[in-house]
C-alpha positions as a LaTeX table, in Angstrom:
\begin{tabular}{lrrr}
\hline
Residue & $x$ (\AA) & $y$ (\AA) & $z$ (\AA) \\
\hline
Met1 & $-83.99$ & 136.99 & 0.77 \\
Leu2 & $-87.80$ & 136.83 & 0.64 \\
Phe3 & $-90.32$ & 137.92 & 3.27 \\
Ser4 & $-91.36$ & 134.27 & 3.46 \\
Thr5 & $-87.96$ & 133.40 & 4.96 \\
Leu6 & $-88.60$ & 135.73 & 7.94 \\
Pro7 & $-90.55$ & 134.49 & 11.00 \\
Leu8 & $-93.84$ & 135.86 & 9.66 \\
Ser9 & $-97.04$ & 133.90 & 9.10 \\
Gln10 & $-98.02$ & 132.97 & 5.57 \\
Lys11 & $-101.25$ & 134.97 & 5.95 \\
Leu12 & $-99.28$ & 138.15 & 6.64 \\
Val13 & $-96.79$ & 137.54 & 3.82 \\
Thr14 & $-99.69$ & 136.97 & 1.41 \\
Ala15 & $-101.26$ & 140.27 & 2.50 \\
Leu16 & $-98.17$ & 142.27 & 1.49 \\
Pro17 & $-98.40$ & 144.35 & $-1.71$ \\
Ala18 & $-96.92$ & 142.61 & $-4.74$ \\
Ser19 & $-94.09$ & 145.17 & $-4.92$ \\
Phe20 & $-92.85$ & 144.08 & $-1.47$ \\
Ser21 & $-91.09$ & 140.86 & $-2.41$ \\
Asn22 & $-87.69$ & 141.36 & $-0.79$ \\
Pro23 & $-87.18$ & 142.83 & 2.69 \\
Thr24 & $-84.72$ & 145.67 & 3.12 \\
Glu25 & $-81.71$ & 145.30 & 5.39 \\
Ile26 & $-83.36$ & 147.11 & 8.30 \\
Gln27 & $-86.41$ & 144.86 & 7.96 \\
Thr28 & $-84.30$ & 141.70 & 7.84 \\
Leu29 & $-82.42$ & 142.70 & 10.98 \\
Ser30 & $-85.32$ & 144.16 & 12.99 \\
Ile31 & $-88.32$ & 141.88 & 12.38 \\
Pro32 & $-86.99$ & 138.71 & 14.10 \\
Thr33 & $-85.72$ & 140.71 & 17.09 \\
Ile34 & $-89.00$ & 142.59 & 17.60 \\
Leu35 & $-90.99$ & 139.37 & 17.27 \\
His36 & $-88.73$ & 137.91 & 19.96 \\
Gln37 & $-90.02$ & 140.69 & 22.28 \\
Gln38 & $-86.58$ & 142.26 & 22.69 \\
Asp39 & $-86.03$ & 146.02 & 22.96 \\
Val40 & $-84.50$ & 147.52 & 19.82 \\
Leu41 & $-82.51$ & 150.65 & 19.04 \\
Ala42 & $-82.36$ & 151.03 & 15.26 \\
Ile43 & $-80.51$ & 153.76 & 13.36 \\
Ala44 & $-81.62$ & 153.96 & 9.75 \\
Gln45 & $-82.04$ & 156.77 & 7.25 \\
Thr46 & $-85.31$ & 157.72 & 5.64 \\
Gly47 & $-86.34$ & 155.45 & 2.79 \\
Ser48 & $-84.83$ & 152.35 & 4.39 \\
Gly49 & $-88.19$ & 150.64 & 4.97 \\
Lys50 & $-88.33$ & 151.20 & 8.71 \\
Thr51 & $-92.14$ & 151.50 & 8.88 \\
Leu52 & $-92.58$ & 147.85 & 7.95 \\
Ala53 & $-89.47$ & 146.94 & 9.98 \\
Tyr54 & $-91.51$ & 147.56 & 13.12 \\
Gly55 & $-94.98$ & 147.49 & 11.52 \\
Leu56 & $-94.95$ & 143.88 & 10.35 \\
Pro57 & $-94.09$ & 142.49 & 13.81 \\
Leu58 & $-96.89$ & 144.62 & 15.30 \\
Leu59 & $-99.36$ & 143.26 & 12.74 \\
Glu60 & $-98.17$ & 139.70 & 13.32 \\
Gln61 & $-98.63$ & 140.00 & 17.09 \\
Ala62 & $-102.04$ & 141.69 & 16.72 \\
Met63 & $-103.24$ & 138.98 & 14.35 \\
Lys64 & $-102.25$ & 136.18 & 16.74 \\
Thr65 & $-103.58$ & 137.91 & 19.87 \\
Pro66 & $-106.53$ & 140.11 & 18.83 \\
Ser67 & $-106.87$ & 142.15 & 22.02 \\
Pro68 & $-107.30$ & 145.97 & 21.95 \\
Phe69 & $-104.52$ & 148.50 & 22.49 \\
Gln70 & $-101.54$ & 146.17 & 22.13 \\
Ala71 & $-99.15$ & 148.53 & 20.40 \\
Leu72 & $-98.52$ & 152.27 & 20.43 \\
Val73 & $-96.48$ & 154.03 & 17.73 \\
Leu74 & $-95.42$ & 157.61 & 18.52 \\
Val75 & $-94.32$ & 159.86 & 15.65 \\
Pro76 & $-93.41$ & 163.58 & 15.55 \\
Thr77 & $-95.79$ & 164.95 & 12.86 \\
Arg78 & $-99.33$ & 164.58 & 11.63 \\
Glu79 & $-98.14$ & 163.74 & 8.14 \\
Leu80 & $-95.97$ & 160.91 & 9.36 \\
Ala81 & $-98.76$ & 159.60 & 11.61 \\
Thr82 & $-101.09$ & 159.47 & 8.61 \\
Gln83 & $-98.43$ & 157.87 & 6.43 \\
Val84 & $-97.60$ & 155.14 & 8.96 \\
Asn85 & $-101.26$ & 154.39 & 9.64 \\
Glu86 & $-101.99$ & 154.11 & 5.92 \\
Ala87 & $-99.03$ & 151.77 & 5.38 \\
Leu88 & $-100.14$ & 149.49 & 8.22 \\
Gly89 & $-103.85$ & 149.79 & 7.44 \\
Phe90 & $-103.36$ & 148.67 & 3.84 \\
Ile91 & $-102.03$ & 145.34 & 5.11 \\
Ala92 & $-104.17$ & 145.16 & 8.28 \\
Gln93 & $-107.42$ & 145.18 & 6.31 \\
His94 & $-106.60$ & 141.66 & 5.07 \\
Leu95 & $-105.79$ & 140.39 & 8.58 \\
Asn96 & $-108.83$ & 141.53 & 10.58 \\
Val97 & $-106.56$ & 143.91 & 12.48 \\
Gln98 & $-107.50$ & 147.51 & 13.23 \\
Ser99 & $-105.09$ & 150.47 & 13.43 \\
Leu100 & $-106.05$ & 154.02 & 14.35 \\
Cys101 & $-104.35$ & 157.37 & 13.70 \\
Leu102 & $-104.56$ & 160.01 & 16.44 \\
Cys103 & $-103.25$ & 163.49 & 15.65 \\
Gly104 & $-104.25$ & 167.12 & 15.85 \\
Gly105 & $-106.46$ & 168.73 & 13.25 \\
Ile106 & $-109.08$ & 165.98 & 13.54 \\
Asp107 & $-112.23$ & 166.20 & 15.68 \\
Lys108 & $-111.37$ & 164.79 & 19.09 \\
Glu109 & $-114.86$ & 163.38 & 19.70 \\
Leu110 & $-114.62$ & 161.33 & 16.51 \\
Gln111 & $-111.27$ & 159.98 & 17.68 \\
Lys112 & $-112.78$ & 159.05 & 21.04 \\
Ala113 & $-115.52$ & 157.13 & 19.22 \\
Asp114 & $-112.89$ & 155.28 & 17.17 \\
Leu115 & $-110.93$ & 154.49 & 20.34 \\
Ala116 & $-114.05$ & 152.96 & 21.86 \\
Lys117 & $-113.88$ & 150.30 & 19.12 \\
Gly118 & $-110.64$ & 149.03 & 20.64 \\
Pro119 & $-108.08$ & 149.06 & 17.79 \\
Gln120 & $-105.06$ & 146.83 & 18.33 \\
Ile121 & $-102.55$ & 149.40 & 17.03 \\
Val122 & $-102.57$ & 153.13 & 17.74 \\
Val123 & $-100.38$ & 155.52 & 15.72 \\
Ala124 & $-100.24$ & 158.96 & 17.32 \\
Thr125 & $-98.50$ & 162.29 & 17.71 \\
Pro126 & $-97.50$ & 163.05 & 21.32 \\
Gly127 & $-99.65$ & 166.15 & 21.83 \\
Arg128 & $-103.00$ & 164.69 & 20.78 \\
Leu129 & $-102.34$ & 161.36 & 22.48 \\
Leu130 & $-101.50$ & 163.09 & 25.75 \\
Glu131 & $-104.77$ & 165.04 & 25.56 \\
Leu132 & $-106.77$ & 161.85 & 25.10 \\
Leu133 & $-104.92$ & 160.02 & 27.85 \\
Thr134 & $-105.46$ & 162.81 & 30.37 \\
Glu135 & $-109.17$ & 162.83 & 29.45 \\
Asn136 & $-109.29$ & 159.05 & 30.10 \\
Ala137 & $-110.42$ & 158.42 & 26.53 \\
Phe138 & $-108.81$ & 154.98 & 26.63 \\
Asp139 & $-106.90$ & 152.67 & 28.92 \\
Ala140 & $-103.20$ & 152.47 & 28.04 \\
Ser141 & $-102.43$ & 149.87 & 30.69 \\
His142 & $-102.56$ & 147.07 & 28.11 \\
Ile143 & $-99.94$ & 148.49 & 25.74 \\
Ser144 & $-97.32$ & 145.77 & 25.41 \\
Thr145 & $-95.15$ & 147.38 & 22.71 \\
Leu146 & $-94.13$ & 151.03 & 22.41 \\
Val147 & $-92.50$ & 152.23 & 19.19 \\
Leu148 & $-90.79$ & 155.63 & 19.00 \\
Asp149 & $-90.40$ & 156.44 & 15.31 \\
Glu150 & $-88.05$ & 159.29 & 14.32 \\
Ala151 & $-87.03$ & 159.70 & 17.94 \\
Asp152 & $-84.36$ & 162.27 & 17.04 \\
Arg153 & $-86.98$ & 164.44 & 15.37 \\
Met154 & $-89.25$ & 164.27 & 18.43 \\
Leu155 & $-86.33$ & 165.40 & 20.57 \\
Asp156 & $-85.44$ & 168.25 & 18.16 \\
Met157 & $-89.03$ & 169.48 & 18.02 \\
Gly158 & $-89.33$ & 169.66 & 21.80 \\
Phe159 & $-91.80$ & 166.80 & 22.23 \\
Trp160 & $-89.76$ & 164.75 & 24.66 \\
Asn161 & $-91.51$ & 166.03 & 27.78 \\
Asp162 & $-94.83$ & 164.88 & 26.30 \\
Val163 & $-93.26$ & 161.56 & 25.34 \\
Gln164 & $-92.01$ & 161.11 & 28.90 \\
Arg165 & $-95.45$ & 161.87 & 30.36 \\
Ile166 & $-97.03$ & 159.33 & 28.02 \\
Ile167 & $-94.47$ & 156.69 & 28.97 \\
Glu168 & $-95.31$ & 157.21 & 32.64 \\
Met169 & $-98.90$ & 156.14 & 31.85 \\
Leu170 & $-97.79$ & 152.91 & 30.16 \\
Pro171 & $-96.99$ & 149.57 & 31.85 \\
Thr172 & $-93.42$ & 149.36 & 33.10 \\
Gln173 & $-93.22$ & 145.80 & 31.77 \\
Arg174 & $-93.33$ & 146.34 & 28.03 \\
Gln175 & $-91.24$ & 146.12 & 24.89 \\
Thr176 & $-89.78$ & 149.41 & 23.64 \\
Val177 & $-88.53$ & 149.93 & 20.11 \\
Met178 & $-86.76$ & 153.12 & 19.03 \\
Phe179 & $-86.07$ & 154.10 & 15.41 \\
Ser180 & $-84.00$ & 157.15 & 14.58 \\
Ala181 & $-82.17$ & 158.57 & 11.57 \\
Thr182 & $-79.42$ & 160.02 & 13.76 \\
Phe183 & $-78.13$ & 159.28 & 17.24 \\
Pro184 & $-76.92$ & 162.50 & 18.90 \\
Glu185 & $-75.67$ & 162.43 & 22.48 \\
Pro186 & $-78.89$ & 163.82 & 24.04 \\
Leu187 & $-80.89$ & 161.03 & 22.40 \\
Glu188 & $-78.30$ & 158.47 & 23.47 \\
Asn189 & $-78.88$ & 159.49 & 27.08 \\
Lys190 & $-82.65$ & 159.18 & 26.66 \\
Ala191 & $-82.28$ & 155.75 & 25.08 \\
Lys192 & $-80.13$ & 154.45 & 27.93 \\
Ala193 & $-82.83$ & 155.40 & 30.45 \\
Leu194 & $-85.68$ & 154.05 & 28.34 \\
Leu195 & $-84.49$ & 150.81 & 26.77 \\
Asn196 & $-83.76$ & 147.51 & 28.51 \\
Lys197 & $-80.71$ & 145.75 & 27.06 \\
Pro198 & $-81.68$ & 146.67 & 23.50 \\
Lys199 & $-80.33$ & 145.11 & 20.36 \\
Phe200 & $-78.49$ & 147.85 & 18.47 \\
Ile201 & $-79.12$ & 147.85 & 14.72 \\
Gln202 & $-77.56$ & 150.34 & 12.34 \\
Val203 & $-77.86$ & 150.55 & 8.58 \\
Ala204 & $-75.45$ & 152.94 & 6.92 \\
Gln205 & $-76.89$ & 155.51 & 4.55 \\
Thr206 & $-74.48$ & 154.48 & 1.82 \\
Glu207 & $-75.94$ & 150.98 & 1.91 \\
Ile208 & $-79.48$ & 152.31 & 1.62 \\
Lys209 & $-79.07$ & 154.87 & $-1.15$ \\
Ala210 & $-75.94$ & 153.78 & $-3.00$ \\
Asn211 & $-76.04$ & 155.59 & $-6.34$ \\
Ala212 & $-79.85$ & 155.78 & $-6.14$ \\
Ile213 & $-80.03$ & 159.59 & $-6.08$ \\
Gln214 & $-78.43$ & 161.72 & $-8.78$ \\
Glu215 & $-77.36$ & 164.84 & $-6.86$ \\
Thr216 & $-76.68$ & 168.04 & $-8.81$ \\
Leu217 & $-75.82$ & 171.38 & $-7.23$ \\
Tyr218 & $-75.92$ & 174.65 & $-9.19$ \\
Leu219 & $-74.17$ & 177.85 & $-8.08$ \\
Val220 & $-76.52$ & 180.71 & $-8.92$ \\
Asn221 & $-77.18$ & 184.28 & $-7.86$ \\
Lys222 & $-79.64$ & 184.50 & $-4.97$ \\
Gly223 & $-81.93$ & 186.70 & $-7.07$ \\
Ser224 & $-81.88$ & 184.23 & $-9.98$ \\
Lys225 & $-83.16$ & 181.20 & $-8.07$ \\
Thr226 & $-86.83$ & 181.61 & $-9.02$ \\
Asn227 & $-86.09$ & 181.89 & $-12.74$ \\
Val228 & $-83.66$ & 178.97 & $-12.58$ \\
Leu229 & $-86.28$ & 176.84 & $-10.84$ \\
Ile230 & $-88.94$ & 177.67 & $-13.43$ \\
Asp231 & $-86.54$ & 177.03 & $-16.33$ \\
Gln232 & $-85.38$ & 173.69 & $-14.93$ \\
Ile233 & $-88.92$ & 172.39 & $-14.46$ \\
Lys234 & $-90.04$ & 173.53 & $-17.93$ \\
Gln235 & $-86.85$ & 172.42 & $-19.69$ \\
His236 & $-87.02$ & 168.88 & $-18.30$ \\
His237 & $-90.83$ & 168.62 & $-18.49$ \\
Trp238 & $-91.01$ & 167.23 & $-14.96$ \\
Gln239 & $-94.58$ & 166.36 & $-14.03$ \\
Gln240 & $-94.01$ & 165.88 & $-10.31$ \\
Val241 & $-91.50$ & 168.03 & $-8.40$ \\
Leu242 & $-91.13$ & 168.50 & $-4.66$ \\
Val243 & $-89.44$ & 171.82 & $-3.79$ \\
Phe244 & $-88.09$ & 172.49 & $-0.29$ \\
Ile245 & $-87.82$ & 175.99 & 1.11 \\
Gly246 & $-87.04$ & 177.43 & 4.55 \\
Ser247 & $-90.01$ & 179.54 & 5.64 \\
Lys248 & $-93.80$ & 179.55 & 5.30 \\
Asp249 & $-93.96$ & 183.09 & 3.88 \\
Asn250 & $-91.31$ & 182.31 & 1.26 \\
Ala251 & $-93.21$ & 179.13 & 0.33 \\
Asp252 & $-96.40$ & 181.08 & $-0.40$ \\
Ala253 & $-94.52$ & 183.80 & $-2.31$ \\
Leu254 & $-92.68$ & 181.27 & $-4.47$ \\
Cys255 & $-95.92$ & 179.38 & $-5.08$ \\
Lys256 & $-97.53$ & 182.54 & $-6.52$ \\
Lys257 & $-94.55$ & 183.16 & $-8.84$ \\
Leu258 & $-94.58$ & 179.61 & $-10.20$ \\
Asn259 & $-98.33$ & 179.66 & $-10.80$ \\
Lys260 & $-97.92$ & 183.00 & $-12.61$ \\
Ala261 & $-95.29$ & 181.30 & $-14.81$ \\
Gly262 & $-97.85$ & 178.67 & $-15.82$ \\
Leu263 & $-96.74$ & 175.86 & $-13.49$ \\
Ser264 & $-99.47$ & 174.13 & $-11.49$ \\
Thr265 & $-98.12$ & 174.70 & $-7.96$ \\
Ala266 & $-99.30$ & 174.37 & $-4.35$ \\
Ala267 & $-97.65$ & 175.14 & $-1.00$ \\
Leu268 & $-97.61$ & 172.91 & 2.07 \\
His269 & $-96.62$ & 174.26 & 5.49 \\
Gly270 & $-97.60$ & 174.49 & 9.14 \\
Asn271 & $-99.97$ & 177.46 & 8.75 \\
Lys272 & $-102.44$ & 175.28 & 6.88 \\
Asp273 & $-104.83$ & 173.14 & 8.90 \\
Gln274 & $-104.72$ & 169.37 & 8.72 \\
Ala275 & $-107.57$ & 169.01 & 6.22 \\
Asp276 & $-105.95$ & 171.51 & 3.82 \\
Arg277 & $-102.57$ & 169.81 & 4.16 \\
Glu278 & $-104.02$ & 166.39 & 3.38 \\
Ala279 & $-106.04$ & 167.74 & 0.44 \\
Thr280 & $-102.97$ & 169.52 & $-1.00$ \\
Leu281 & $-100.76$ & 166.45 & $-0.64$ \\
Asn282 & $-103.40$ & 164.25 & $-2.30$ \\
Leu283 & $-103.62$ & 166.64 & $-5.26$ \\
Phe284 & $-99.86$ & 166.29 & $-5.67$ \\
Lys285 & $-99.95$ & 162.50 & $-5.36$ \\
Glu286 & $-102.77$ & 162.31 & $-7.92$ \\
His287 & $-100.78$ & 164.50 & $-10.38$ \\
Lys288 & $-103.42$ & 167.24 & $-10.24$ \\
Val289 & $-100.67$ & 169.59 & $-9.02$ \\
Asp290 & $-97.23$ & 169.35 & $-10.66$ \\
Val291 & $-95.09$ & 171.26 & $-8.16$ \\
Leu292 & $-95.37$ & 171.08 & $-4.38$ \\
Ile293 & $-93.45$ & 173.62 & $-2.27$ \\
Ala294 & $-92.89$ & 172.43 & 1.31 \\
Thr295 & $-91.12$ & 173.62 & 4.44 \\
Asp296 & $-88.81$ & 171.49 & 6.56 \\
Leu297 & $-91.61$ & 170.69 & 9.00 \\
Leu298 & $-92.72$ & 168.13 & 6.44 \\
Ala299 & $-89.36$ & 166.91 & 5.17 \\
Arg300 & $-89.77$ & 163.50 & 6.78 \\
Gly301 & $-93.55$ & 163.28 & 6.69 \\
Ile302 & $-94.11$ & 163.38 & 2.93 \\
His303 & $-94.28$ & 160.06 & 1.16 \\
Val304 & $-95.07$ & 159.99 & $-2.56$ \\
Glu305 & $-94.70$ & 156.79 & $-4.52$ \\
Asp306 & $-92.07$ & 157.02 & $-7.27$ \\
Leu307 & $-91.37$ & 160.72 & $-6.69$ \\
Pro308 & $-88.85$ & 161.55 & $-9.45$ \\
Val309 & $-87.44$ & 164.95 & $-8.46$ \\
Val310 & $-86.62$ & 166.88 & $-5.27$ \\
Ile311 & $-85.27$ & 170.44 & $-5.48$ \\
Asn312 & $-83.68$ & 172.40 & $-2.65$ \\
Phe313 & $-84.60$ & 176.02 & $-3.43$ \\
Glu314 & $-82.58$ & 176.91 & $-0.34$ \\
Leu315 & $-80.04$ & 174.74 & 1.46 \\
Pro316 & $-80.98$ & 173.87 & 5.05 \\
Ser317 & $-78.70$ & 175.02 & 7.87 \\
Asn318 & $-78.83$ & 171.50 & 9.36 \\
Pro319 & $-77.05$ & 168.94 & 7.14 \\
Glu320 & $-79.26$ & 166.12 & 8.45 \\
Val321 & $-82.28$ & 167.94 & 7.05 \\
Tyr322 & $-80.65$ & 167.86 & 3.62 \\
Val323 & $-80.43$ & 164.07 & 3.86 \\
His324 & $-84.10$ & 163.79 & 4.83 \\
Arg325 & $-85.19$ & 166.18 & 2.09 \\
Ile326 & $-83.52$ & 164.33 & $-0.76$ \\
Gly327 & $-84.65$ & 161.06 & 0.80 \\
Arg328 & $-88.17$ & 161.77 & $-0.45$ \\
Thr329 & $-87.02$ & 160.41 & $-3.82$ \\
Ala330 & $-85.33$ & 157.08 & $-4.66$ \\
Arg331 & $-87.41$ & 155.16 & $-2.12$ \\
Ala332 & $-87.95$ & 151.40 & $-2.02$ \\
Gly333 & $-85.15$ & 150.63 & $-4.45$ \\
Lys334 & $-86.10$ & 153.26 & $-7.04$ \\
Thr335 & $-83.85$ & 156.01 & $-8.44$ \\
Gly336 & $-84.38$ & 159.76 & $-8.31$ \\
Ile337 & $-82.98$ & 163.24 & $-8.94$ \\
Ala338 & $-82.05$ & 165.81 & $-6.28$ \\
Ile339 & $-81.13$ & 169.34 & $-7.37$ \\
Ser340 & $-79.92$ & 172.14 & $-5.08$ \\
Leu341 & $-79.79$ & 175.83 & $-5.98$ \\
Val342 & $-76.89$ & 177.30 & $-4.02$ \\
Cys343 & $-75.84$ & 180.94 & $-3.67$ \\
His344 & $-72.61$ & 182.26 & $-2.17$ \\
Gly345 & $-74.35$ & 182.96 & 1.14 \\
Glu346 & $-75.01$ & 179.23 & 1.60 \\
Thr347 & $-71.46$ & 177.93 & 1.22 \\
Asp348 & $-71.12$ & 177.26 & 4.97 \\
Tyr349 & $-74.27$ & 175.13 & 4.85 \\
Leu350 & $-72.85$ & 173.26 & 1.86 \\
Ala351 & $-69.58$ & 172.60 & 3.69 \\
Ala352 & $-71.52$ & 171.06 & 6.59 \\
Ile353 & $-73.55$ & 168.90 & 4.20 \\
Arg354 & $-70.38$ & 167.66 & 2.50 \\
Gln355 & $-68.87$ & 166.83 & 5.87 \\
Thr356 & $-71.96$ & 164.91 & 7.00 \\
Thr357 & $-72.57$ & 162.98 & 3.77 \\
Gln358 & $-68.87$ & 162.47 & 2.98 \\
Arg359 & $-69.63$ & 163.30 & $-0.66$ \\
Ala360 & $-67.84$ & 165.84 & $-2.87$ \\
Leu361 & $-71.05$ & 167.50 & $-4.13$ \\
Pro362 & $-69.32$ & 169.78 & $-6.67$ \\
Leu363 & $-70.97$ & 173.05 & $-7.70$ \\
Lys364 & $-71.81$ & 173.61 & $-11.36$ \\
Glu365 & $-72.76$ & 176.78 & $-13.20$ \\
Leu366 & $-75.79$ & 176.99 & $-15.47$ \\
Glu367 & $-75.58$ & 178.30 & $-19.01$ \\
Gly368 & $-77.49$ & 181.54 & $-19.28$ \\
Tyr369 & $-77.18$ & 182.29 & $-15.57$ \\
Pro370 & $-73.72$ & 183.77 & $-14.98$ \\
Val371 & $-72.83$ & 184.18 & $-11.31$ \\
Thr372 & $-72.22$ & 187.85 & $-10.61$ \\
Asp373 & $-72.74$ & 187.82 & $-6.84$ \\
Lys374 & $-69.47$ & 187.97 & $-4.93$ \\
Pro375 & $-68.65$ & 185.67 & $-2.03$ \\
Ser376 & $-68.50$ & 187.35 & 1.35 \\
Thr377 & $-64.99$ & 188.16 & 2.57 \\
Gly378 & $-66.15$ & 188.19 & 6.18 \\
Glu379 & $-65.11$ & 191.83 & 6.51 \\
Ser380 & $-67.46$ & 194.66 & 7.37 \\
Lys381 & $-68.24$ & 197.10 & 4.58 \\
Arg382 & $-68.26$ & 200.03 & 7.01 \\
Ala383 & $-65.01$ & 201.95 & 7.45 \\
Pro384 & $-63.47$ & 201.89 & 10.94 \\
Arg385 & $-63.90$ & 205.65 & 11.41 \\
Asp386 & $-67.65$ & 205.29 & 10.73 \\
Lys387 & $-67.84$ & 202.74 & 13.54 \\
Gln388 & $-66.12$ & 205.17 & 15.88 \\
Ala389 & $-68.50$ & 207.95 & 14.90 \\
Asn390 & $-71.44$ & 205.65 & 15.52 \\
Arg391 & $-70.14$ & 204.81 & 19.01 \\
Arg392 & $-69.77$ & 208.52 & 19.82 \\
Thr393 & $-73.34$ & 209.12 & 18.66 \\
Asn394 & $-74.68$ & 206.33 & 20.85 \\
Gln395 & $-72.95$ & 207.90 & 23.88 \\
Lys396 & $-74.70$ & 211.28 & 23.52 \\
Lys397 & $-77.39$ & 211.77 & 26.15 \\
Ser398 & $-79.16$ & 214.99 & 25.16 \\
Ile399 & $-80.10$ & 216.90 & 22.03 \\
Lys400 & $-77.61$ & 219.67 & 22.91 \\
Gln401 & $-74.76$ & 217.25 & 22.44 \\
Phe402 & $-75.78$ & 216.79 & 18.80 \\
Gln403 & $-75.70$ & 220.51 & 18.05 \\
Ser404 & $-72.42$ & 221.84 & 16.62 \\
Lys405 & $-70.36$ & 224.09 & 18.86 \\
Lys406 & $-70.30$ & 227.80 & 17.99 \\
Lys407 & $-66.99$ & 229.11 & 16.85 \\
Gln408 & $-65.21$ & 231.18 & 19.48 \\
\hline
\end{tabular}
């Protein structure tokens, strides 16, 4: 199927990048329904093309009816807001349509000035948008379409109260479109209250990424992970590698070790301000930095064209996060490599990932890195009598009780 077979104007189809010749499944199913002004609940994994699935109908409507503040797109993170706005703006510039990104880290007065120009599409994070709405920076009473992108993530990150307050400021008669990678019960309850007879669209992950990602998992000692990571990057001569790690402090520490080993590396996490984050990501995209170490805050917000390799330095405790991490590669029909460095302490996480993905994900050992760590038996290393002694110690109330009794 071609984009020209969808109910989109020729002007919009012509404005699409040359690489966008065939719509993805989520785009094929969503675009006609959204253009028909029906509410939509769409479940689709990252990399499925969901941004254009809702973005193209918004652009089509804005082009035909060029009035300000027609559509509002809410997303959970600054990075995703920037990514969505860039994707829409690239096409909008050929259609005389304006889109605006509103997120933290940017001067609020500048954003107010941009709002005064009356863009047709606003892409925003909940916190910054709520600030601007409460300050009467713009009139949201004309919003005809609300899009909640990565709704599950907004719920997980605790943004739903802000989302609800924003919705209360919007017209009750509007179209609402919800996109989510997962559909847990709490979100299902929110959707029922928010959507009006929505069309339910679901694209299975296996259909999106079938054989597109080569997943390899290595069992290694916890203390060997840094050396394994350095050796893998140097051995394969990878020029662009995205490494995921759990915490900000660990990201900075690992970044220093890789730079010391001669690898051009930068870290990206929530402690950096928006300008630094954007500058760092651009250096990575422009191949001025070879290795980017990121925390899970950015797992869904990073989009790099033709990213070849993703490495999990640590497995995430949430199996859905694993899916989103490796989904940074093999996007838009491309192929990619995902490597995970697993130690014995992460086997429970791996079991959950296998259960969620329904894939075997066998563990391999690396030559030169014998596994000497022992799996936990679940038993305490302390002898039972030591535990009893510790309890007796905790029960003593005064220093006299700790002094040995004199022999009679």
